[in-house]
C-alpha positions, 0 to 999 in steps of 0.5 A, a space after each residue: 500500500 505504501 508503494 501505491 501511495 508513493 506512486 500517487 504522490 509522485 505522479 501528482 507532483 510530476 503533473 503539477 510541475 509539468 502543468 506549471 511549466 506549460 503555463 509559464 512557457 506555453 510549450 506543448 511538449 509539457 502537455 504531452 509529458 503530462 498525458 504520458 505521466 498520467 497514463 503511466 501512473 494509472 497503469 502502474 496503480 492498476 497493476 499494483 492494485 490487481 497484485 494486491 487483490 490477487 495476494 489477498 485472494 491467495 491468502 484466503 
């Protein structure tokens, strides 16, 4: 659970920094980076969530 929370916090920080950089510079590559980080974060959290559920089912 700690890893999922840590990934969530790091993803939010990366999204905030990239969004701020886009607002200050107007460079569209930061929007692409935001989208890629968001996709990767969702995928990683989903995979770790499935692993946690699988672990609990095995423990039954």
